[in-house]
MDTraj code that builds the backbone (N, CA, C; nanometers):
import mdtraj as md
import numpy as np

residues = "UNK UNK UNK UNK UNK UNK UNK UNK UNK UNK UNK UNK UNK UNK UNK UNK UNK UNK UNK UNK UNK UNK UNK UNK UNK UNK UNK UNK UNK UNK UNK UNK UNK UNK UNK UNK UNK UNK UNK UNK UNK UNK UNK UNK UNK UNK UNK UNK UNK UNK UNK UNK UNK UNK UNK UNK UNK UNK UNK UNK UNK UNK UNK UNK UNK UNK UNK UNK UNK UNK UNK UNK UNK UNK UNK UNK UNK UNK UNK UNK UNK UNK UNK UNK UNK UNK UNK UNK UNK UNK UNK UNK UNK UNK UNK UNK UNK UNK UNK UNK UNK UNK UNK UNK UNK UNK UNK UNK UNK UNK UNK UNK UNK UNK UNK UNK UNK UNK UNK UNK UNK UNK UNK UNK UNK UNK UNK UNK UNK UNK UNK UNK UNK UNK UNK UNK UNK UNK UNK UNK UNK UNK UNK UNK UNK UNK UNK UNK".split()
xyz = np.array([
    [3.2543, 9.9963, -0.4436],
    [3.1038, 10.0630, -0.4656],
    [3.1039, 10.1571, -0.5550],
    [3.1968, 10.2579, -0.5807],
    [3.1884, 10.3618, -0.6652],
    [3.1811, 10.2985, -0.8099],
    [3.2377, 10.1978, -0.8514],
    [3.2364, 10.1291, -0.9618],
    [3.0973, 10.0631, -1.0033],
    [3.0456, 10.0203, -0.9058],
    [2.9072, 9.9658, -0.8995],
    [2.8109, 10.0786, -0.9565],
    [2.8236, 10.1710, -0.8835],
    [2.7380, 10.2821, -0.9261],
    [2.7415, 10.3621, -1.0723],
    [2.8800, 10.3742, -1.1004],
    [2.9039, 10.4122, -1.2475],
    [2.8625, 10.3382, -1.3397],
    [2.8585, 10.1850, -1.2931],
    [2.8153, 10.0896, -1.3889],
    [2.6593, 10.1005, -1.4008],
    [2.5717, 10.1046, -1.2975],
    [2.4670, 10.1229, -1.2901],
    [2.4110, 10.2434, -1.3840],
    [2.4859, 10.3479, -1.3603],
    [2.4276, 10.4893, -1.4332],
    [2.4781, 10.4667, -1.5769],
    [2.5528, 10.4235, -1.6115],
    [2.6163, 10.3604, -1.7788],
    [2.4795, 10.2799, -1.8097],
    [2.4620, 10.1705, -1.7502],
    [2.3708, 10.0693, -1.8041],
    [2.2331, 10.1411, -1.8250],
    [2.1853, 10.2502, -1.7152],
    [2.0709, 10.3339, -1.7325],
    [2.0522, 10.4038, -1.8644],
    [2.1760, 10.4718, -1.8808],
    [2.1956, 10.5413, -2.0074],
    [2.1710, 10.4628, -2.1150],
    [2.2446, 10.3794, -2.1279],
    [2.2431, 10.2726, -2.2623],
    [2.0952, 10.2332, -2.2912],
    [2.0545, 10.1882, -2.1694],
    [1.8845, 10.1484, -2.1845],
    [1.8023, 10.2421, -2.2440],
    [1.8228, 10.3734, -2.2094],
    [1.7622, 10.4748, -2.2513],
    [1.7851, 10.5381, -2.4185],
    [1.9166, 10.5361, -2.4009],
    [1.9896, 10.5988, -2.5188],
    [1.9847, 10.5139, -2.6444],
    [1.9904, 10.3812, -2.6493],
    [2.0011, 10.2920, -2.7613],
    [1.8672, 10.3047, -2.8299],
    [1.7494, 10.2798, -2.7587],
    [1.6240, 10.2864, -2.8092],
    [1.5936, 10.4115, -2.9092],
    [1.6329, 10.5119, -2.8449],
    [1.6166, 10.6495, -2.9041],
    [1.7119, 10.6661, -3.0206],
    [1.8236, 10.6249, -3.0186],
    [1.9106, 10.6398, -3.1278],
    [1.8500, 10.5612, -3.2554],
    [1.7986, 10.4081, -3.2119],
    [1.7603, 10.3300, -3.3419],
    [1.6234, 10.4094, -3.3921],
    [1.5635, 10.4687, -3.3143],
    [1.4142, 10.5480, -3.3462],
    [1.4515, 10.6400, -3.4539],
    [1.5610, 10.7382, -3.4195],
    [1.6304, 10.8519, -3.5048],
    [1.6578, 10.7829, -3.6280],
    [1.7424, 10.6713, -3.6185],
    [1.8112, 10.5978, -3.7332],
    [1.6941, 10.5449, -3.8424],
    [1.5828, 10.4976, -3.7861],
    [1.4642, 10.4362, -3.8629],
    [1.4178, 10.5333, -3.9075],
    [1.3754, 10.6360, -3.8372],
    [1.2787, 10.7441, -3.9203],
    [1.3394, 10.8517, -4.0082],
    [1.5060, 10.8707, -3.9911],
    [1.6017, 10.9107, -4.0940],
    [1.6074, 10.8178, -4.2308],
    [1.6028, 10.6895, -4.2121],
    [1.6134, 10.6093, -4.3213],
    [1.4805, 10.6066, -4.4057],
    [1.3722, 10.6326, -4.3542],
    [1.2484, 10.6129, -4.4441],
    [1.2308, 10.6839, -4.5608],
    [1.3410, 10.8004, -4.5557],
    [1.2823, 10.8826, -4.6912],
    [1.4549, 10.9254, -4.7200],
    [1.5433, 10.8349, -4.7758],
    [1.6872, 10.8840, -4.7864],
    [1.7107, 10.9726, -4.9127],
    [1.6248, 10.9401, -5.0026],
    [1.6383, 11.0426, -5.1281],
    [1.5530, 11.1466, -5.1088],
    [1.5665, 11.2638, -5.1901],
    [1.4953, 11.3866, -5.1859],
    [1.3622, 11.3387, -5.2396],
    [1.2676, 11.3856, -5.1905],
    [1.1286, 11.3867, -5.2670],
    [1.1284, 11.4590, -5.3877],
    [1.0531, 11.4021, -5.5077],
    [1.0352, 11.4693, -5.6031],
    [0.9324, 11.5657, -5.6205],
    [0.9574, 11.6923, -5.6638],
    [0.8368, 11.7705, -5.6789],
    [0.7757, 11.7428, -5.8003],
    [0.6186, 11.7489, -5.8089],
    [0.5368, 11.7200, -5.9146],
    [0.6043, 11.7918, -6.0395],
    [0.6047, 11.7100, -6.1409],
    [0.6541, 11.7770, -6.2756],
    [0.8054, 11.7813, -6.2845],
    [0.8754, 11.7312, -6.1950],
    [1.0171, 11.7648, -6.1928],
    [1.0887, 11.6261, -6.2655],
    [1.2214, 11.6479, -6.3209],
    [1.2781, 11.5381, -6.3639],
    [1.3190, 11.4686, -6.2736],
    [1.3293, 11.3369, -6.2717],
    [1.3984, 11.2424, -6.1981],
    [1.5615, 11.2519, -6.2323],
    [1.6612, 11.2672, -6.1285],
    [1.7807, 11.2975, -6.1285],
    [1.8556, 11.1719, -6.0913],
    [1.9405, 11.1002, -6.1611],
    [1.9895, 10.9707, -6.0927],
    [2.0708, 10.9881, -5.9591],
    [2.1564, 11.0933, -5.9870],
    [2.2553, 11.1054, -5.8522],
    [2.1836, 11.1704, -5.7312],
    [2.0719, 11.2254, -5.7462],
    [2.0175, 11.3140, -5.6551],
    [1.8868, 11.2106, -5.5960],
    [1.8171, 11.1286, -5.7084],
    [1.7058, 11.0681, -5.6459],
    [1.7184, 10.9026, -5.6546],
    [1.7777, 10.8497, -5.7675],
    [1.7813, 10.7014, -5.7896],
    [1.9000, 10.6443, -5.7020],
    [2.0296, 10.6989, -5.7021],
    [2.1408, 10.6428, -5.6769],
    [2.1359, 10.6280, -5.5307],
    [2.0726, 10.6941, -5.4300],
    [2.0416, 10.6740, -5.3176],
    [1.9709, 10.5673, -5.2559],
    [1.8483, 10.5782, -5.3416],
    [1.7705, 10.4446, -5.3322],
    [1.8238, 10.3081, -5.3310],
    [1.8950, 10.3194, -5.4747],
    [1.9574, 10.1891, -5.4895],
    [2.0531, 10.1413, -5.3886],
    [2.1516, 10.2293, -5.3313],
    [2.2568, 10.2039, -5.2533],
    [2.1967, 10.1640, -5.1192],
    [2.0893, 10.2430, -5.0534],
    [2.0247, 10.2074, -4.9513],
    [1.9293, 10.0744, -4.9274],
    [1.8653, 10.0439, -5.0495],
    [1.7612, 9.9345, -5.0525],
    [1.8160, 9.8191, -5.1200],
    [1.8708, 9.8367, -5.2278],
    [1.9066, 9.7417, -5.3276],
    [2.0262, 9.6697, -5.3187],
    [2.1436, 9.7587, -5.2958],
    [2.2970, 9.7138, -5.3209],
    [2.3489, 9.6192, -5.2122],
    [2.2574, 9.6025, -5.1174],
    [2.2946, 9.5177, -4.9700],
    [2.3152, 9.3701, -5.0210],
    [2.1990, 9.3323, -5.1169],
    [2.2026, 9.2186, -5.1897],
    [2.2503, 9.1944, -5.3267],
    [2.2050, 9.3099, -5.3987],
    [2.2237, 9.2962, -5.5352],
    [2.3383, 9.3615, -5.5802],
    [2.4564, 9.2849, -5.5542],
    [2.5890, 9.3275, -5.5851],
    [2.6824, 9.1767, -5.6286],
    [2.7744, 9.2294, -5.6885],
    [2.8433, 9.0805, -5.7437],
    [2.8838, 9.0066, -5.6513],
    [2.9164, 9.0634, -5.5140],
    [3.0030, 8.9806, -5.4329],
    [2.8707, 8.8848, -5.3495],
    [2.7771, 8.9541, -5.3258],
    [2.6570, 8.8633, -5.2445],
    [2.5857, 8.7815, -5.3415],
    [2.5751, 8.8183, -5.4366],
    [2.4885, 8.7515, -5.5464],
    [2.5401, 8.7080, -5.6741],
    [2.6754, 8.6614, -5.7064],
    [2.7509, 8.6356, -5.8284],
    [2.6552, 8.5732, -5.9538],
    [2.6461, 8.6222, -6.0474],
    [2.5834, 8.5659, -6.1532],
    [2.4154, 8.6425, -6.1489],
    [2.3959, 8.7097, -6.0711],
    [2.2465, 8.7758, -6.0547],
    [2.2639, 8.9006, -6.0825],
    [2.1547, 8.9970, -6.0691],
    [2.1228, 9.1273, -6.0980],
    [2.2389, 9.1904, -5.9991],
    [2.2820, 9.3019, -6.0487],
    [2.3981, 9.3661, -5.9729],
    [2.3389, 9.5348, -6.0133],
    [2.3443, 9.6178, -5.9124],
    [2.2947, 9.7442, -5.9438],
    [2.4458, 9.8223, -5.9015],
    [2.5653, 9.7732, -5.9095],
    [2.6782, 9.8310, -5.9054],
    [2.7176, 9.9319, -6.0194],
    [2.6784, 9.8874, -6.1374],
    [2.7031, 9.9893, -6.2666],
    [2.6046, 9.9769, -6.3569],
    [2.5796, 10.0605, -6.4407],
    [2.4965, 10.0836, -6.5857],
    [2.4831, 9.9400, -6.6219],
    [2.6105, 9.8873, -6.6805],
    [2.6121, 9.7672, -6.7538],
    [2.5520, 9.6749, -6.6986],
    [2.5924, 9.6385, -6.5529],
    [2.5256, 9.5069, -6.5073],
    [2.3822, 9.5193, -6.4551],
    [2.3216, 9.6550, -6.4096],
    [2.1868, 9.6745, -6.4114],
    [2.1141, 9.6559, -6.5233],
    [2.1746, 9.6754, -6.6379],
    [2.0935, 9.6769, -6.7692],
    [2.0870, 9.5533, -6.8353],
    [2.1764, 9.4669, -6.7929],
    [2.2504, 9.3435, -6.8674],
    [2.0930, 9.2600, -6.8646],
    [2.1083, 9.1626, -6.9521],
    [1.9655, 9.0619, -6.9525],
    [2.0172, 8.9590, -6.8782],
    [1.9288, 8.9140, -6.7666],
    [1.9620, 8.7973, -6.6925],
    [1.8778, 8.6741, -6.7514],
    [1.8901, 8.5723, -6.6643],
    [1.8412, 8.4699, -6.7292],
    [1.6730, 8.4664, -6.7053],
    [1.6369, 8.5502, -6.6514],
    [1.4756, 8.5794, -6.6416],
    [1.4195, 8.7115, -6.7100],
    [1.5078, 8.7593, -6.7870],
    [1.5005, 8.8999, -6.8485],
    [1.5756, 9.0193, -6.8089],
    [1.5098, 9.1242, -6.8318],
    [1.5898, 9.2351, -6.7778],
    [1.5297, 9.3191, -6.6695],
    [1.6074, 9.3461, -6.5609],
    [1.5452, 9.4413, -6.4578],
    [1.4938, 9.5911, -6.4894],
    [1.5715, 9.6219, -6.5705],
    [1.5326, 9.7742, -6.6021],
    [1.5525, 9.8045, -6.7582],
    [1.4331, 9.8245, -6.8309],
    [1.4143, 9.8469, -6.9347],
    [1.3908, 10.0065, -6.9563],
    [1.4636, 10.0836, -7.0298],
    [1.4378, 10.2032, -7.0467],
    [1.3378, 10.2387, -7.1276],
    [1.2477, 10.3273, -7.0469],
    [1.1037, 10.3574, -7.1270],
    [1.0113, 10.3028, -7.1162],
    [1.0390, 10.1552, -7.0332],
    [0.9127, 10.0576, -7.0329],
    [0.9073, 10.0329, -6.8642],
    [0.8822, 10.1120, -6.7932],
    [0.8290, 10.0439, -6.6361],
    [0.7646, 9.9029, -6.6546],
    [0.6416, 9.9197, -6.7263],
    [0.5601, 9.7997, -6.6968],
    [0.6122, 9.6767, -6.7346],
    [0.6992, 9.6753, -6.8376],
    [0.7939, 9.5454, -6.8907],
    [0.9468, 9.5289, -6.7754],
    [0.9524, 9.6351, -6.6872],
    [1.0809, 9.6321, -6.6217],
    [1.0522, 9.5354, -6.4907],
    [1.1140, 9.4079, -6.4838],
    [1.1173, 9.3261, -6.3509],
    [1.1114, 9.4025, -6.2186],
    [1.2125, 9.5084, -6.2267],
    [1.2543, 9.5909, -6.0981],
    [1.1174, 9.6339, -6.0444],
    [1.0344, 9.7052, -6.1340],
    [0.9128, 9.7652, -6.0891],
    [0.7999, 9.6700, -6.0354],
    [0.8116, 9.5456, -6.0894],
    [0.7170, 9.4372, -6.0390],
    [0.7403, 9.3925, -5.9074],
    [0.9033, 9.3872, -5.9028],
    [0.9269, 9.3314, -5.7616],
    [0.9172, 9.4105, -5.6524],
    [0.9564, 9.5705, -5.6839],
    [0.9289, 9.6638, -5.5622],
    [0.7963, 9.6987, -5.5292],
    [0.7124, 9.6262, -5.6339],
    [0.5688, 9.6744, -5.5920],
    [0.4940, 9.5474, -5.5524],
    [0.5554, 9.4546, -5.5658],
    [0.4999, 9.3172, -5.5256],
    [0.4540, 9.3148, -5.3446],
    [0.3259, 9.2232, -5.3380],
    [0.2937, 9.2626, -5.2160],
    [0.3976, 9.1907, -5.1303],
    [0.4139, 9.2506, -4.9928],
    [0.5168, 9.2298, -4.9007],
    [0.5328, 9.0837, -4.8908],
    [0.4092, 9.0084, -4.8645],
    [0.3928, 8.8802, -4.8228],
    [0.4175, 8.7587, -4.9469],
    [0.4792, 8.8158, -5.0452],
    [0.4914, 8.7319, -5.1426],
    [0.6580, 8.7008, -5.1793],
    [0.6968, 8.5953, -5.2643],
    [0.8330, 8.5741, -5.2827],
    [0.8871, 8.6703, -5.3616],
    [0.8297, 8.7490, -5.4543],
    [0.8582, 8.8629, -5.5460],
    [0.9042, 8.9736, -5.4721],
    [0.8342, 9.0049, -5.3630],
    [0.8754, 9.1499, -5.2935],
    [1.0031, 9.1698, -5.2828],
    [1.0563, 9.2909, -5.3106],
    [1.1672, 9.3507, -5.2888],
    [1.1537, 9.4966, -5.2206],
    [1.2685, 9.4994, -5.1202],
    [1.3761, 9.4301, -5.0594],
    [1.3306, 9.3177, -4.9869],
    [1.4087, 9.1863, -4.9919],
    [1.3611, 9.0834, -4.8919],
    [1.4169, 9.1466, -4.7466],
    [1.5092, 9.2195, -4.7281],
    [1.5711, 9.2423, -4.6063],
    [1.5824, 9.3755, -4.5954],
    [1.5928, 9.4353, -4.4961],
    [1.5975, 9.5909, -4.4665],
    [1.4694, 9.6607, -4.4776],
    [1.4962, 9.7726, -4.5033],
    [1.3689, 9.8704, -4.5019],
    [1.3071, 9.8707, -4.6555],
    [1.1562, 9.8523, -4.6497],
    [1.0980, 9.8380, -4.7888],
    [1.1118, 9.9493, -4.8576],
    [1.0769, 9.9696, -4.9835],
    [1.0870, 10.0668, -5.0730],
    [0.9509, 10.1568, -5.0446],
    [0.9427, 10.2687, -5.0219],
    [0.8235, 10.3378, -4.9841],
    [0.7430, 10.3548, -5.0898],
    [0.6190, 10.4089, -5.1112],
    [0.5415, 10.4452, -5.2076],
    [0.6261, 10.5422, -5.2988],
    [0.6522, 10.6554, -5.2543],
    [0.7220, 10.7624, -5.3178],
    [0.8329, 10.7010, -5.3871],
    [0.9244, 10.6106, -5.3335],
    [1.0456, 10.5636, -5.3729],
    [1.0173, 10.5054, -5.5306],
    [0.9197, 10.3961, -5.4753],
    [0.8842, 10.3026, -5.6189],
    [0.8312, 10.3750, -5.7028],
    [0.7653, 10.5060, -5.6826],
    [0.7125, 10.5803, -5.7922],
    [0.8151, 10.6600, -5.8446],
    [0.9073, 10.7218, -5.7917],
    [1.0131, 10.7766, -5.8378],
    [1.1231, 10.6758, -5.9471],
    [1.1231, 10.5655, -5.9026],
    [1.2016, 10.4559, -5.9914],
    [1.1317, 10.4275, -6.1100],
    [0.9964, 10.4311, -6.0883],
    [0.9085, 10.3889, -6.1954],
    [0.9096, 10.5334, -6.3089],
    [0.9189, 10.6543, -6.2594],
    [0.9121, 10.7591, -6.3562],
    [1.0533, 10.7812, -6.4112],
    [1.1346, 10.7353, -6.3382],
    [1.2862, 10.7513, -6.3877],
    [1.2975, 10.6378, -6.4864],
    [1.2626, 10.5076, -6.4576],
    [1.2507, 10.4289, -6.6234],
    [1.1578, 10.4698, -6.7194],
    [1.0576, 10.5067, -6.6882],
    [0.9630, 10.5801, -6.8103],
    [1.0496, 10.6695, -6.8752],
    [1.0918, 10.7569, -6.8039],
    [1.1751, 10.8788, -6.8679],
    [1.2980, 10.8388, -6.9557],
    [1.3430, 10.6777, -6.9382],
    [1.4568, 10.6783, -7.0299],
    [1.5739, 10.6002, -6.9164],
    [1.5612, 10.6066, -6.8089],
    [1.6627, 10.5408, -6.6898],
    [1.7990, 10.5711, -6.7303],
    [1.7961, 10.7034, -6.7255],
    [1.9503, 10.7686, -6.7571],
    [2.0070, 10.7485, -6.6242],
    [2.1461, 10.6623, -6.6717],
    [2.2473, 10.6185, -6.5688],
    [2.3874, 10.6814, -6.6191],
    [2.4409, 10.7415, -6.5327],
    [2.5853, 10.7991, -6.6038],
    [2.6947, 10.6657, -6.6230],
    [2.7426, 10.6796, -6.7292],
    [2.8556, 10.5806, -6.7601],
    [2.9881, 10.5866, -6.6620],
    [3.0671, 10.5020, -6.6754],
    [3.2173, 10.5278, -6.6075],
    [3.1977, 10.5503, -6.4736],
    [3.2962, 10.6004, -6.4019],
    [3.3199, 10.6203, -6.2551],
    [3.2035, 10.6836, -6.1951],
    [3.1391, 10.7685, -6.2565],
    [3.0241, 10.8592, -6.1882],
    [2.9279, 10.7790, -6.1735],
    [2.8732, 10.6288, -6.2532],
    [2.7600, 10.6018, -6.2514],
    [2.8037, 10.4323, -6.1467],
    [2.9142, 10.4397, -6.1055],
    [2.9577, 10.3112, -6.0168],
    [2.8712, 10.3398, -5.8794],
    [2.8522, 10.2061, -5.8187],
    [2.7920, 10.2157, -5.6921],
    [2.8175, 10.1452, -5.6263],
    [2.8335, 10.1509, -5.4775],
    [2.9042, 10.1029, -5.4073],
    [2.8210, 10.0261, -5.2748],
    [2.8395, 9.8815, -5.2778],
    [2.7451, 9.8361, -5.1550],
    [2.7782, 9.8645, -5.0080],
    [2.7045, 9.8886, -4.9209],
    [2.7095, 9.9475, -4.8092],
    [2.8294, 9.8228, -4.7315],
    [2.9103, 9.8958, -4.6636],
    [3.0021, 9.8397, -4.5624],
    [3.1132, 9.7796, -4.6492],
])
top = md.Topology()
chain = top.add_chain()
for i, resn in enumerate(residues, 1):
    res = top.add_residue(resn, chain, resSeq=i)
    for name in ("N", "CA", "C"):
        top.add_atom(name, md.element.get_by_symbol(name[0]), res)
traj = md.Trajectory(xyz[None], top)
C-alpha cells in the first residue's frame, strides 16, 4: 500500500512539473542571444554564434547534411555551394541565409525547418552582421559545435 501511495505522489508531481519545465525551457530559448542595442555593433561571439548553435547547427553541420551548407566554421559557412553562397559579407540581400530565415513559415524555403524559428530580432541581427561584413573568427575560436 505504501509503494502505491508513493507512486501516485510521484506521478502527480511529474504531471505538474514536466509541463512547467517545458514552458520554462521554451520561454528561455526564445531569445538565446543578447539583444542588440540600437546603433551597437554585432559581435560574432555574443550575438551570432548563439543563434547559429541553437537554431542552425542541428541540421547544418557536416555530419547531418554532408555536402550541404555547414555552419561549423567560417570556411564552410562562406563556401560556394551548388546554389550559391549562403553568406555574402556586406550583401545581406544577396545572401541566401537572409532570404531563407525571412521566408514565410509555410514555404519550403523557410528555415529552420525544425526546432524553434528564428525571431524577428535574431533575423535582423543576422542581417546587420552580414551587412557589416560578417566578421567570423578564423581557427579554433570560430569553430561551432552541433548540439548533442
